[in-house]
C-alpha positions in Angstrom: -45.1 51.4 61.0 -45.8 47.7 60.8 -43.0 45.1 60.6 -42.3 43.3 57.4 -42.2 39.6 57.8 -41.9 38.5 54.2 -40.8 39.8 50.8 -41.3 38.6 47.3 -38.4 38.7 44.9 -38.9 37.9 41.2 -36.1 37.9 38.7 -35.7 37.1 35.0 -33.7 37.8 32.0 -35.2 40.0 29.3 -36.8 36.9 27.8 -38.9 36.5 31.0 -40.7 39.8 30.8 -44.0 38.4 29.7 -44.0 35.8 32.5 -43.1 38.5 35.1 -46.0 40.7 33.8 -48.4 37.8 34.0 -47.3 37.0 37.6 -47.6 40.6 38.7 -51.0 41.0 37.2 -52.5 38.3 39.4 -51.0 39.4 42.8 -53.7 40.6 45.1 -54.1 44.3 45.7 -53.9 43.8 49.5 -50.6 42.0 49.4 -48.8 42.7 52.6 -45.3 41.8 51.4 -43.2 44.2 49.3 -42.4 42.9 45.8 -39.0 43.4 44.2 -38.6 42.8 40.4 -35.2 42.4 38.8 -34.9 42.2 35.1 -31.5 41.8 33.6 -30.3 43.7 30.6 -33.7 44.8 29.2 -32.5 48.1 27.9 -29.4 46.5 26.4 -31.4 43.9 24.6 -33.8 46.4 23.1 -30.8 48.5 22.0 -29.1 45.4 20.5 -32.3 44.6 18.5 -32.5 48.1 17.2 -28.8 48.1 16.3 -29.1 44.8 14.5 -32.1 46.1 12.6 -30.1 49.1 11.5 -27.2 46.8 10.4 -29.6 44.6 8.5 -31.0 47.7 6.7 -27.5 48.6 5.6 -27.1 45.1 4.2 -30.3 45.4 2.3 -32.0 42.7 4.4 -35.3 44.4 4.9 -37.2 41.3 6.2 -34.7 40.8 9.0 -34.7 44.5 9.8 -38.5 44.4 10.1 -38.3 41.4 12.4 -35.8 43.0 14.7 -37.8 46.2 14.8 -40.9 44.1 15.6 -39.1 42.3 18.4 -37.9 45.7 19.9 -41.5 47.0 19.8 -42.8 43.9 21.5 -40.1 44.1 24.2 -41.0 47.8 24.8 -44.6 46.7 25.3 -43.6 44.2 28.0 -41.4 46.9 29.6 -44.3 49.4 29.7 -46.7 46.7 31.0 -44.4 45.8 33.9 -43.8 49.5 34.8 -47.5 50.1 34.9 -48.1 47.0 37.0 -45.4 47.9 39.5 -46.8 51.5 39.6 -50.3 50.0 40.3 -49.0 47.8 43.0 -47.0 50.6 44.6 -50.1 52.8 44.6 -52.2 50.0 46.2 -49.5 49.4 48.8 -49.3 53.0 49.7 -53.1 53.3 50.1 -53.2 50.1 52.3 -50.3 51.3 54.5 -51.5 54.8 55.2 -49.0 56.3 52.8 -46.0 54.2 53.9 -44.2 52.2 51.3 
């Protein structure tokens, strides 16, 4: 097994998901360094948006409810995109390292 000399660590709050996705999408497939991605409170933010949407519905504020639901769906798209990119990078790293991750 080869020695790791460098690592890449990227972190952001839930508001930085799009930027992390963009960064991960341009990393080369033959990257030798492991990549660690830390996203704070993503699930909690999505849950909060959906809870707020439910509350707005109870108050009769359908436009705010629709906006919070839209934001939650957009957040889920970024979450899924980052998961797919990380999976892709992991697969490439595994292939480049003879199965070692």
